[in-house]
C-alpha positions, -999 to +999 in steps of 0.1 A: -093-095-764-060-074-752-037-084-722-041-069-688-010-047-675+002-066-646+031-053-620+045-079-601+067-061-575+083-096-559+110-099-582+127-069-582+121-075-536+140-107-539+168-092-556+172-059-535+170-086-507+199-114-518+220-084-528+220-058-501+245-048-481+249-022-454+239+015-457+279+025-451+290+002-471+275+012-505+238-002-502+234-030-532+265-044-552+246-046-583+259-029-618+244+006-623+214+006-641+221+017-678+189+027-704+189-009-718+161-036-721+183-058-710+184-040-675+148-046-663+158-079-643+177-057-621+157-026-618+152-022-576+123-010-555+124+028-538+135+018-512+168+004-524+179+038-538+164+065-509+188+092-528+177+089-558+135+096-558+145+105-596+146+068-605+109+068-587+095+096-614+063+071-621+060+083-661+046+058-674+006+046-675+001+013-660-041+008-660-071+026-659-100+015-640-138+021-646-170+012-633-197-003-646-223+026-634-191+057-629-193+086-612-165+113-604-138+094-579-132+119-552-111+095-527-080+073-539-064+051-506-045+020-512-048-004-479-020-006-453-005-037-469-010-025-503-030-051-520-062-032-535-068+004-539-099+014-525-115+047-542-147+066-528-173+078-554-198+110-553-224+086-551-212+070-521-194+042-533-164+022-519-149+000-547-118-021-546-090-024-576-066-057-571-031-037-568-012-060-591-037-067-619-056-038-613-091-054-624-122-048-599-127-067-570-155-058-547-180-027-546-204-019-517-225+013-509-208+028-482-226+063-476-258+075-488-242+107-501-209+115-517-178+106-503-156+138-493-126+119-473-116+089-457-082+078-439-063+045-423-052+048-391-013+042-382-019+010-367-034-006-398-069-011-380-090+012-390-107+032-413-124+061-416-148+077-440-167+115-442-196+129-468-208+152-480-237+150-446-213+156-424-214+120-413-182+099-403-183+059-400-159+037-388-147+005-408-134-028-400-106-042-423-129-066-441-149-029-444-176-040-418-188-006-404-189-006-369-201+030-363-214+061-378-219+093-364-227+130-372-198+149-366-207+178-385-243+195-402-225+205-434-200+186-449-165+176-441-139+181-468-107+162-445-099+143-417-070+131-398-055+107-375-035+115-343+005+098-342-008+070-316-048+063-339-062+080-301-084+107-319-086+121-349-095+157-361-123+168-387-125+200-414-159+215-424-170+238-447-190+251-415-153+268-410-149+248-377-120+215-366-134+194-343-108+164-324-130+130-311-124+107-295-120+078-315-131+050-291-160+067-274-173+089-309-172+120-293-163+154-297-135+164-278-133+201-289-139+225-315-111+245-333-121+283-346-105+307-359-111+303-398-135+328-413-147+309-441-149+273-456-122+247-440-108+228-466-081+205-454-066+190-421-033+175-410-020+158-380+017+162-378+033+121-381+048+126-342+035+159-325+005+175-308+001+197-340-024+201-364-024+226-396-055+231-415-061+253-452-094+274-455-109+293-482-104+329-462-063+323-479-053+308-444-028+279-431-031+278-394-012+260-369-029+244-340-023+228-304-049+204-303-048+200-265-055+238-264-081+245-294-052+274-297-041+289-332-005+291-328+006+313-356-013+317-389+008+316-423-004+342-457+013+326-486-016+320-507-035+343-526-069+320-523-083+292-517-057+264-495-071+232-513-044+210-494-022+213-468+003+179-459+029+169-433+061+154-448+054+119-432+087+105-428+109+131-409+081+157-405+098+189-409+084+197-438+046+212-446+033+212-483+007+236-489-016+239-522-039+265-531-059+280-566-034+306-572-011+283-593+010+279-575+023+256-542+048+262-512+070+244-487+074+258-456+097+245-431+087+239-394+124+246-381+124+282-394+091+288-398+089+306-435+085+292-468+114+276-484+103+260-521+078+283-543+065+257-563+054+270-602+052+257-639+019+247-643-011+258-657-045+261-640-050+256-599-039+229-582-062+209-564-045+181-543-009+170-539+010+140-518+046+130-505+063+102-514+063+077-487+102+072-490+119+098-506+116+128-488+125+153-510+093+139-536+064+157-540+037+151-566+007+172-576-023+173-592-046+202-611-072+212-624-067+205-657-060+169-656-023+171-650+006+155-628+031+170-619+062+158-600+086+180-579+123+175-569+131+201-541+169+193-543+163+203-579+152+236-594+153+224-624+143+259-642+137+264-678+158+277-704+162+316-698+153+314-664+180+317-636+178+291-609+176+307-575+193+296-548+176+282-515+172+303-485+198+282-463+225+287-487+220+324-488+236+345-459+201+363-445+183+326-445+157+342-427+145+369-454+159+348-484+133+345-508+116+308-512+135+288-541+116+284-568+112+249-581+097+234-617+084+200-625+110+173-631+083+159-652+049+159-659+021+145-674-004+173-693-028+147-704-034+123-677-072+130-668-094+147-691-109+171-660-098+180-621-072+155-602-091+149-570-068+125-550-031+111-554-023+081-533+009+061-534+021+028-527+030+017-495+061+005-513+072+039-530+067+021-568+027+027-579+013+063-576-033+060-582-050+090-594-086+097-594-104+129-610-134+141-620-136+124-652-148+092-633-113+074-645-089+052-616-057+058-633-022+034-623+013+052-629+048+037-621+086+043-634+095+034-670+116+008-671+151+008-689+152+016-721+115+022-727+113+055-743+077+052-762+060+063-728+072+093-731+052+100-765+018+083-752-013+107-760-014+114-720+023+133-724+012+147-757-029+142-764-046+123-789-033+144-824-001+141-811+001+107-804-015+100-837+011+121-856+039+101-838+022+069-844+021+065-809-016+063-804-044+051-835-073+067-821-102+044-836-078+015-821-071+030-786-109+039-787-113-002-790-091-009-763-106+014-741-141-003-752-126-036-747-114-023-712-142-018-706-164-048-714-138-064-692-147-040-658-177-049-662-171-088-667-151-084-639-177-067-616-203-089-625-183-120-616-170-101-583-204-096-577-212-134-588-186-149-562-198-126-533-234-139-538-248-112-534-287-110-537-308-091-562-326-061-557-363-069-549-385-044-558-392-013-531-425+005-524-410+035-513-417+041-481-416+010-462-391-014-465-402-046-485-438-026-491-438-009-528-453+026-530-460+044-494-446+079-505-433+108-479-425+081-455-392+085-440-370+057-452-380+055-491-372+019-489-332+020-482-322-011-453-316-001-420-290-021-399-322-040-380-333-049-413-299-057-431-296-078-399-328-097-411-318-101-442-286-115-432-294-140-414-293-181-418-325-199-430-317-221-400-315-185-378-352-171-387-372-159-362-395-188-350-437-168-349-464-186-335-488-204-360-526-190-365-548-202-347-572-234-362-600-220-380-638-212-360-612-219-326-610-179-306-597-175-277-622-161-254-620-122-242-608-112-208-633-113-179-653-137-201-687-155-185-700-185-203-729-191-180-740-151-179-739-154-219-763-184-219-793-165-195-791-141-220-812-164-248-849-171-246-846-208-242-814-209-225-794-226-249-769-210-272-778-210-308-765-236-334-731-223-353-737-217-384-728-244-412-703-247-434-683-228-466-708-249-491-731-266-472-770-263-476-789-259-442-818-277-443-796-307-442-788-291-409-807-313-380-831-278-359-824-257-388-852-246-415-845-247-454-845-214-468-874-203-484-883-213-522-883-186-550-906-163-559-933-173-587-913-172-618-881-161-606-863-175-635-887-183-660-869-177-693-830-179-683-810-201-701-778-213-692-768-227-723-769-195-739-744-178-716-705-181-729-684-205-728-661-201-702-686-180-680-692-207-651-662-224-634-660-260-639-681-284-618-712-262-621-742-277-619-776-257-628-806-255-605-827-276-610-855-270-641-828-252-662-808-262-691-771-265-683-745-245-687-726-251-727-695-272-721-654-255-725-639-271-749-607-282-736-571-280-757-554-311-770-524-325-747-491-315-763-471-333-785-445-340-812-447-312-841-465-334-868-471-363-847-512-361-835-531-344-814-515-311-798-483-307-829-474-274-836-484-263-873-494-227-869-475-218-843-506-202-825-511-199-788-531-230-781-500-247-794-472-264-769-445-238-788-433-210-764-415-174-778-383-167-769-382-133-751-373-101-771-342-088-766-341-054-754-331-023-771-300-021-746-292-055-754-293-049-798-276-014-792-242-031-771-245-056-799-247-032-830-215-014-807-195-043-809-196-043-845-189-007-854-224+014-856-234+036-837-204+048-818-199+084-824-225+111-822-245+130-849 
């Protein structure tokens, strides 16, 4: 088993804290980093080099995390403290991955349908998620679900918190935006103006300003207090996939669409100042770096990840670099500056990249894709050049030609990583002491097989609460009444019932089960059988085992045959009960037969049945 990649940011943070100075004195008193492995111990976090965004570009693949049951990953979010990564899949599950070792920690069924959006509050106390059915759920940091509201009837595509966390806004396929009061979960206003599905929304980090993007190719700015559309930006020619304010200063707005372009707008000029090019397919998502204002990362529908430095055009050879509008004589009418990616990972994923998120410290980028994988990326270490020739940059075929990728060894390593993830998930579920799923009949919880009843065996808050009770907290039901004693019906008068009998006495109670009525005083014996009944009937000719043990034949009938008792179990070959032939009558037990899936996995571990015919 290969070693698991681990990224520990502790030494770099300690190095920075020991040697840092005020920025007017130079920031950090250390030797300039050089491309040599001896400078690895001097790596500094991104916060130590605010003016050097190029040193933070994540070009090195760290780890790929896969669930045991794989589903497309729609959302990736780092927890506010950065210790774990939360992923939301199309199956409605939340998965937590360790932020240092990237191993599995826990999994839970958060929604009944696909999770489409999730956002942490600015105060780091709440998580809000939305799904395909238009349901919004509130979660505490320990992932205790405290509230669920039906915000929309159509799928919710995005949501965002207000700067003070008192409100949040949702964007849905019903072409509307809704502002909710977070404490009460009550809808306060509905913003209408888009002509088609609203795909994305964001709230300004410090102001009462909303931005939304829609399938109608428009980007709109809203006033959340009045619900009025302030302006409409017509910069794209296809569905707007993502709109995002710059989180540090809030002066820039980034948008991407399915027209193979992304734009950066300056809110002070209310116009686009940068046009991002260099992608081969449409962009599906983007994210700002938490520390470097000029670093923007985008994910494409072809699985590539692109990193842009907004103050460096990086024009390819043969292309004349354009000037930013602020450096021209007419900034209001000058064309936007064209920016090309500073770094590109063409084969980061096999399919569309749905979500990107930076670690709060800015040293790790997480990506979730339609290829059902969650991948972690970080900067290359000083002197490391092999990462630029791996299969994520060159592809498997070219990387194999360069000798940086072994197809068989790589696939074997991928299988080992998947098996390790499966073991981690199994151990995590055992550590949590999660109860095993009992077979439930579709219909009622706990009863198998009643169809077409609402519920379908799903757990409800009431059943979940009952299942979570400790044995000492189980409800105390009253014991059943003793046999033969039942409470009298209401308005019952025994004197009137006694007068209804001819002799004025109650009849005797029936004899107990198994006793003859002839032994009870006042009860006549049963009538004798008719003549000829049972003549010629021989109980001894019945097959053995036909009658229960201890059965006594009526008088005048032959006794039933005696069933031979099996010999007592003993050691093989020693006396009675020895297992000499392996028959069912002996004491030997057969081992359970292996399942087909276990047999196939065992053969695959030996290298067989790996490729499809």
